[in-house]
C-alpha positions in Angstrom: 0.0 0.0 0.0 1.4 3.4 -1.0 1.7 6.3 1.4 -1.1 8.1 -0.4 -3.6 5.2 -0.3 -6.6 5.6 1.9 -8.5 2.5 3.1 -12.1 3.0 4.1 -13.2 0.8 7.0 -16.5 -1.1 6.8 -19.3 0.9 8.5 -19.6 -1.5 11.4 -15.9 -1.4 12.1 -15.8 2.4 11.8 -18.7 2.5 14.2 -16.8 0.3 16.7 -13.8 2.7 16.6 -16.0 5.8 17.2 -15.1 7.6 20.5 -17.2 6.5 23.4 -19.1 9.0 25.5 -17.0 10.8 28.0 -18.1 10.2 31.6 -18.4 13.4 33.7 -18.8 13.1 37.5 -20.4 16.1 39.2 -19.0 16.0 42.8 -18.8 18.1 45.9 -20.1 18.4 49.5 -23.8 18.4 50.2 -26.1 21.3 49.1 -23.7 23.1 46.8 -26.0 22.7 43.7 -24.7 19.5 42.1 -28.1 18.3 41.0 -29.1 21.7 39.7 -26.0 21.7 37.6 -26.7 18.1 36.5 -30.2 19.1 35.3 -28.8 22.2 33.5 -26.1 20.2 31.7 -28.7 17.4 30.8 -31.1 20.0 29.5 -34.0 18.6 31.5 -35.1 18.2 35.0 -34.1 14.7 36.1 -32.6 14.9 39.6 -34.6 16.0 42.5 -33.6 19.5 43.7 -34.4 20.7 47.2 -32.8 23.0 49.8 -32.4 20.1 52.2 -28.8 18.9 52.3 -28.2 15.3 51.2 -31.1 14.9 48.8 -29.1 12.9 46.3 -27.9 9.6 47.7 -27.2 7.2 44.8 -25.3 7.9 41.6 -27.6 9.0 38.8 -26.6 8.9 35.2 -28.0 10.4 32.0 -26.8 11.2 28.5 -25.8 14.7 27.4 -24.0 16.6 24.7 -21.1 19.0 24.7 -20.7 20.8 21.3 -21.3 17.7 19.3 -19.6 15.3 21.8 -21.6 12.6 23.6 -21.4 12.7 27.4 -22.5 10.5 30.3 -23.3 12.8 33.2 -23.2 11.4 36.7 -24.9 13.2 39.6 -23.5 12.1 43.0 -24.3 12.2 46.7 -22.7 15.1 48.6 -19.4 14.0 50.1 -19.5 13.4 53.8 -16.5 12.7 56.0 -18.0 9.4 57.4 -16.8 5.8 57.7 -18.2 2.5 58.7 -21.7 1.2 58.0 -23.6 4.4 58.3 -25.7 5.6 55.4 -23.4 8.7 55.0 -20.4 6.4 54.7 -22.1 4.3 52.0 -23.0 7.6 50.1 -19.3 8.6 50.4 -18.2 5.3 48.9 -20.6 5.8 45.9 -19.3 9.2 45.3 -15.6 8.0 45.4 -16.5 5.2 43.0 -18.0 7.8 40.6 -14.7 9.8 40.7 -12.6 6.8 39.9 -15.0 5.8 37.1 -15.2 9.2 35.5 -13.1 10.7 32.7 -13.3 14.2 34.2 -14.7 15.6 37.4 -16.6 18.8 38.0 -15.8 19.7 41.5 -18.6 22.0 42.7 -18.5 24.3 45.7 -20.7 27.1 47.1 -18.9 30.4 46.4 -21.3 32.3 48.7 -20.3 30.1 51.6 -16.7 29.9 50.7 -14.3 26.9 51.1 -15.1 24.7 54.1 -13.0 22.0 55.7 -15.1 19.3 54.0 -14.3 20.9 50.6 -10.6 20.6 51.4 -10.8 17.0 52.5 -12.7 16.0 49.3 -10.5 18.1 47.1 -7.5 16.1 48.4 -9.2 12.9 47.4 -9.9 14.2 43.9 -6.4 15.5 43.4 -4.9 12.1 44.5 -7.3 10.3 42.0 -5.4 12.0 39.2 -8.6 12.7 37.3 -8.8 15.9 35.1 -10.9 18.3 37.2 -12.8 21.5 36.5 -13.3 23.6 39.6 -16.9 25.1 39.6 -17.7 28.0 41.9 -21.5 27.8 41.9 -24.1 30.3 43.1 -22.1 33.3 41.6 -25.2 35.3 40.7 -24.1 38.3 42.9 -21.0 40.0 44.4 -21.6 38.0 47.6 -19.6 35.2 46.0 -16.5 37.2 45.2 -14.5 36.2 48.3 -15.5 32.6 47.9 -14.3 32.5 44.3 -10.9 33.7 45.4 -10.8 31.1 48.2 -11.3 28.4 45.6 -7.7 28.7 44.4 -6.5 27.2 47.7 -8.1 23.8 46.7 -5.3 23.2 44.2 -7.7 22.2 41.4 -7.1 25.1 39.0 -8.9 28.3 38.3 -12.5 28.4 39.5 -15.1 28.7 36.8 -17.9 31.1 38.0 -21.4 29.9 37.4 -24.9 30.1 38.7 -26.5 26.9 37.5 -29.9 27.8 38.8 -29.9 31.0 36.7 -28.0 29.6 33.7 -25.0 32.0 34.2 -21.5 31.1 33.2 -22.4 27.9 31.3 -20.5 28.9 28.2 -17.3 29.3 30.2 -18.0 25.9 31.9 -18.4 24.3 28.5 -15.0 25.8 27.4 -13.3 24.4 30.5 -14.9 20.9 30.1 -13.8 20.8 26.4 -10.3 21.7 27.4 -10.2 19.1 30.2 -11.4 16.4 27.8 -8.7 17.0 25.2 -6.1 14.8 26.8 -8.6 12.0 27.8 -8.4 8.6 26.0 -12.0 7.9 24.8 -11.2 4.7 23.0 -14.3 2.4 23.0 -14.5 0.1 25.9 -16.3 -3.2 25.1 -18.9 -4.1 27.7 -21.4 -6.9 27.9 -24.5 -4.9 27.0 -25.8 -5.2 23.5 -27.1 -1.7 23.0 -28.5 -2.4 19.5 -31.4 -4.1 21.2 -34.2 -2.0 22.8 -34.2 -2.8 26.5 -37.1 -4.1 28.5 -37.9 -1.4 31.0 -38.6 -2.8 34.4 -39.7 -0.6 37.3 -39.5 -2.0 40.8 -42.0 -0.4 43.1 -43.5 -0.9 46.5 -43.7 0.4 50.0 -40.7 1.9 51.8 -38.1 -0.7 53.0 -39.6 -3.6 50.9 -36.1 -4.4 49.6 -36.2 -2.9 46.1 -32.6 -1.7 46.0 -31.4 -4.9 47.6 -33.1 -6.9 44.9 -31.5 -4.9 42.0 -28.0 -5.2 43.7 -28.5 -9.0 43.8 -29.7 -9.2 40.2 -26.7 -7.3 38.8 -24.2 -8.8 41.3 -22.8 -5.6 42.8 -23.6 -3.0 45.4 -24.6 -0.3 42.9 -27.5 1.1 44.9 -27.6 2.2 48.5 -29.4 0.0 50.9 -30.0 0.1 54.7 -32.5 -0.7 57.4 -33.8 2.8 57.3 -37.0 3.4 55.3 -36.7 5.9 52.5 -33.1 5.4 51.6 -33.9 5.7 47.8 -35.1 9.1 46.7 -34.4 9.5 43.0 -35.6 6.9 40.4 -32.3 5.3 39.4 -31.9 3.5 36.0 -29.5 0.6 35.7 -28.7 -0.7 32.2 -27.9 -4.5 32.3 -27.7 -7.7 30.4 -29.8 -10.2 32.4 -29.8 -13.8 31.2 -29.0 -12.7 27.6 -31.7 -9.9 27.6 -31.0 -6.2 27.7 -33.0 -4.7 30.5 -33.2 -1.4 32.3 -34.0 -1.6 36.0 -35.6 1.4 37.5 -35.2 1.6 41.3 -37.8 3.8 42.9 -38.6 5.5 46.2 -41.0 3.7 48.4 -44.6 4.9 48.3 -46.5 5.5 51.5 -50.1 6.3 52.1 -50.9 9.7 50.6 -52.0 11.1 53.9 -48.6 10.4 55.4 -46.7 12.1 52.6 -46.3 15.6 53.9 -42.8 16.7 53.2 -42.0 18.4 49.9 -39.0 16.1 49.4 -41.0 12.9 49.8 -43.7 14.3 47.4 -40.9 14.8 44.8 -39.6 11.3 45.3 -43.1 9.8 44.9 -43.5 11.9 41.7 -40.3 10.3 40.4 -41.8 6.8 41.2 -45.0 7.6 39.3 -43.0 8.7 36.3 -41.0 5.5 36.4 -44.3 3.5 36.4 -45.6 5.5 33.5 -42.6 4.8 31.3 -42.0 1.2 32.3 -43.0 -1.8 30.3 -43.1 -4.3 33.2 -43.6 -3.4 36.9 -42.5 -5.6 39.7 -44.6 -4.9 42.7 -42.4 -5.9 45.6 -43.9 -7.0 48.9 -42.4 -8.0 52.2 -43.3 -11.6 52.8 -43.8 -10.8 56.5 -46.4 -8.1 55.7 -47.9 -8.9 52.3 -51.0 -7.3 50.6 -51.0 -4.1 52.7 -53.7 -1.6 51.6 -50.9 0.5 50.1 -49.7 -2.5 48.1 -53.2 -2.8 46.6 -53.3 0.9 45.8 -50.0 0.7 44.0 -51.3 -2.4 42.1 -54.4 -0.6 41.0 -52.3 2.4 39.9 -50.1 0.1 37.7 -53.2 -1.5 36.2 -54.8 1.9 35.4 -51.5 2.9 33.7 -51.7 -0.3 31.7 -48.4 -1.8 32.8 -47.6 -5.5 32.7 -47.0 -6.6 36.3 -45.5 -9.3 38.4 -45.9 -9.5 42.2 -42.6 -10.2 43.8 -42.6 -11.4 47.4 -39.2 -10.9 48.9 -37.7 -11.8 52.3 -38.9 -15.4 51.6 -36.1 -16.7 53.8 -38.0 -15.5 56.8 -41.1 -17.6 56.0 -41.4 -20.9 57.9 -44.2 -22.8 56.2 -43.4 -21.9 52.6 -45.8 -24.1 50.7 -48.8 -23.1 52.7 -47.8 -19.4 52.5 -47.3 -19.6 48.7 -50.7 -21.0 48.2 -52.3 -18.3 50.4 -50.4 -15.5 48.6 -51.7 -16.7 45.2 -55.3 -17.0 46.5 -55.1 -13.5 47.9 -53.8 -12.1 44.6 -56.8 -13.7 42.8 -59.3 -12.3 45.4 -57.8 -8.9 45.9 -56.8 -8.2 42.2 -59.7 -9.6 40.1 -58.9 -7.0 37.4 -55.5 -8.7 37.0 -56.7 -12.3 37.2 -53.8 -14.8 36.9 -51.0 -12.3 37.8 -47.7 -14.1 38.5 -46.7 -14.2 42.1 -43.0 -15.0 42.5 -41.4 -15.7 45.9 -37.7 -15.2 46.6 -35.0 -13.7 48.9 -33.6 -10.5 47.5 -30.9 -10.5 50.1 -29.5 -14.1 49.6 -30.5 -14.4 46.0 -32.4 -17.7 46.5 -35.1 -18.2 43.8 -34.4 -14.8 42.2 -33.9 -16.7 39.0 -37.7 -17.3 38.9 -38.3 -13.6 38.2 -37.0 -13.4 34.5 -39.3 -16.1 33.2 -42.3 -14.4 34.8 -41.3 -11.1 33.4 -40.8 -12.5 29.9 -44.2 -14.1 30.0 -46.1 -11.0 31.1 -44.1 -8.9 28.6 -45.1 -11.2 25.7 -48.7 -11.2 26.8 -48.7 -7.4 27.2 -47.5 -7.2 23.6 -49.9 -9.8 22.2 -51.9 -9.4 19.0 -55.1 -11.4 18.4 -56.4 -12.0 14.9 -59.7 -10.2 14.1 -61.2 -13.3 12.6 -60.5 -15.3 15.8 -61.9 -12.5 17.9 -65.1 -12.4 16.1 -65.6 -16.2 16.2 -64.9 -16.0 19.9 -67.5 -13.1 20.3 -70.2 -15.2 18.6 -69.6 -18.1 20.9 -69.6 -15.8 24.0 -72.9 -14.1 22.9 -74.6 -17.5 22.3 -73.4 -18.8 25.7 -74.4 -15.6 27.6 -76.3 -12.9 25.6 -76.3 -9.3 26.9 -79.3 -8.5 29.1 -82.2 -6.6 27.6 -82.5 -3.0 28.8 -86.1 -1.6 29.0 -87.3 -4.6 27.0 -84.9 -4.0 24.1 -81.9 -6.2 23.3 -78.3 -5.1 22.9 -76.5 -6.5 19.9 -72.7 -6.8 20.0 -71.7 -6.8 16.3 -68.0 -6.7 15.8 -64.7 -6.7 17.8 -61.2 -5.8 16.8 -57.9 -5.2 18.5 -56.6 -1.7 17.9 -53.3 -1.7 19.8 -51.0 -3.6 22.1 -49.1 -2.7 25.3 -51.6 -3.2 26.8 -54.0 -5.2 24.6 -56.8 -2.9 23.6 -60.0 -3.8 21.9 -63.0 -2.0 20.5 -66.5 -3.6 20.5 -69.0 -2.3 18.0 -72.4 -2.6 19.6 -76.0 -1.3 19.2 -77.1 0.8 22.1 -73.5 1.0 23.3 -74.2 3.3 26.2 -76.6 0.8 27.7 -74.2 -2.2 27.8 -73.8 -3.0 31.5 -70.4 -2.9 33.1 -70.9 -6.5 34.3 -71.2 -7.7 30.7 -68.1 -5.7 29.8 -66.2 -7.5 32.7 -67.5 -10.8 31.4 -66.0 -10.1 27.9 -62.7 -8.9 29.4 -62.3 -12.0 31.6 -63.2 -14.1 28.6 -60.5 -12.5 26.5 -58.0 -13.0 29.3 -58.9 -16.7 29.8 -59.6 -17.8 26.2 -56.6 -16.1 24.6 -54.3 -17.0 27.5 -53.4 -13.5 28.7 -53.2 -14.0 32.5 -52.5 -11.0 34.7 -52.5 -8.6 31.7 -54.3 -5.3 31.8 -56.9 -5.4 29.1 -58.7 -2.4 27.7 -62.2 -2.8 26.1 -64.0 0.2 24.6 -67.6 0.0 23.5 -68.6 2.0 20.4 -71.9 2.5 18.8 -72.5 1.1 15.3 -72.1 3.2 12.2 -75.8 2.6 11.1 -77.6 6.0 11.5 -80.8 4.1 12.4 -79.2 2.2 15.4 -80.4 4.8 17.9 -84.0 4.3 16.6 -84.3 0.7 17.8 -83.5 -2.7 16.5 
């Protein structure tokens, strides 16, 4: 090959050699505005922002862009000088892990408050990590921050970049500094085990506080990625974990525990519950996690009804199964309760396991796959209408005011969840009980157990239908 020859790589190989997204960790002590900056750089409100220190506890990631360059932004817990098994120590470990995983760090401090001893301790850790770092003096919307900006030089992390992320001030200068920091970073592709060409199955894990949601995800992925503890309400943000699970690409969405509405008074908890509701809305499958020692609480039932109204495929997961003595008797009782308390989801899978020890957790994926397939099911129109004739012959609709109601035609209009339209004379008079009869028939006869089913009744197109039959 001559010096002037140019060989073009095949598209798939060229794609493999494309730079990977740069990982940017936003770090600092509590309440300096890291989550506000995270939302600003992401271009949307993702992380919960509140004046209470320590709102963020887990690492949260999202994609971003910097002048045509792909980024992975990491919001982190505020750095605490704590050790041992305390929650603050676990938060510190998560933040330190984010620094070591990042390509560059944005070290954020509050310029109005100036440099604190905790800033100095954390800055020393960041310096020792050797990671390229941009020092961000936040809350610089007034002259009250001037002295704090000057103090920032003492951290030994370079010149402070003055910003006010809440007011979108100084972001161009920050972009310049980030671009400069990334110039010397090796962004060669790193091969991981996740096949990102496949669309993931989005799985939200929901339940009451302290049910074991984060513990279950840690067990499934085989690492302590999420904070756990005996305290209720450890999780606040809805955290997304991308993972290959038994050969399938999935996204686990860990969520904050949902308490009874009357007990949710604090603004912070309301924001956390809002994040959970959003996770349910965008999930494909929801695992409703219950504590085996306190199953089918009223709040569990309300969460189940919410998921059904949103049309999500659902699996009931009963964790802490290692604490149950008479397992066979308890398993039978749990399934009977599901059938009795959730008739609108007749046949919903109930899977028992221990999220802490991992025993029987492998039963979850087959149940999830089954409900996901049923949730996406499409029934042929010809089969539906043959079925409808048989159902009407077996149990005709009741007459209303001496006049019969005639179901004429049924078709499926969408999936996820399966949705059907029934054309019917005198549609507004069809009793709800008959509608439930048809929905249960669809579920049983077309083998769609536990799947939310939508059935809409529409009047016929005949203009004389409203004049009688």
